C-alpha positions, 0 to 999 in steps of 0.5 A: 396627476396620478396619469402623469406619474404613471405615464413617466413610469411607463405603466400606461396600458395600450401606449407606444412603449408597452408595444415596443416592449411586447415586440422585443420580448416576442423576438427574443423568445422566438430566437431562443425557442429556435436555438433550443429546437435547433440544438435539441433536434440535432444528433451528433454525427460520428463518422468511422470508416469501415476500414482503417485509412492506410498511408504508404510512407517511404522514408529516407534517412541520410546519417552523415558521420566523420570519415571511417579511419583505416583499419589497423592492418591496412597498407595505408594505415601501416605506411601512414604510422610508418611515415610519422616515425620516419624522423625518429627512426632516422635520428636514431639510425644517425645516432648509431643506437639501432640498425637495419637487420638483414631479417627486415627489422630494426634491432637496438645495438647501443642501449642508452643509459638513461631510462626514459630515453631507453624506453623512448628507443624501445617504443619507436623500434617496436612500433616500426617492427610491429608495423613491418611484421604487418606489411610482410604478412600482407605481402606474403598473402598477396604474392603467396610467398613464405613470410621468411622470404618476404622479410629477407627481401625487405631486409635487402631492400631497407639495407640498400636504401640506408644512408653512408654511415648508418649500421647495417647487418651483413654476413659478418655482423654489424658494420657501417655502410660504405658506398662500396657495399651496395 
């Protein structure tokens, strides 16, 4: 009876269960020993190059930006500003508030009573005359002429292009342009 109880618990010496347990323990023990030997016998390897590694890198960067505006003093920007105010200038000429002077500049001949409208007229005339002056300076430098000569030439040009009924400055003062004047 004691033998049956002992055999149920696996305590029998020399039995098959005991041999299997010993084989498993030896196997796991030997694997653990091999692992310890491998990890303890290996040294860490640090690979450091003798010279630093150099790379030749060629980088190209394309920066896209909005188109550049023309400089304030360029011929194209002057013409563009003059084109933008052309209708306003012509309306003031038709109202006989301004006229073309023989000096190549616009002149205010009748100042409006309304302060706001008067400021508007001055703004238009000042802007146009400023651009004309820049244009005359560019032309004078380009052609090697005196500024006064260029102003006179343009004065004649603007007066010849004036419409019938507009005010122009003649030799005898301000007059209305008729078809037979030029």
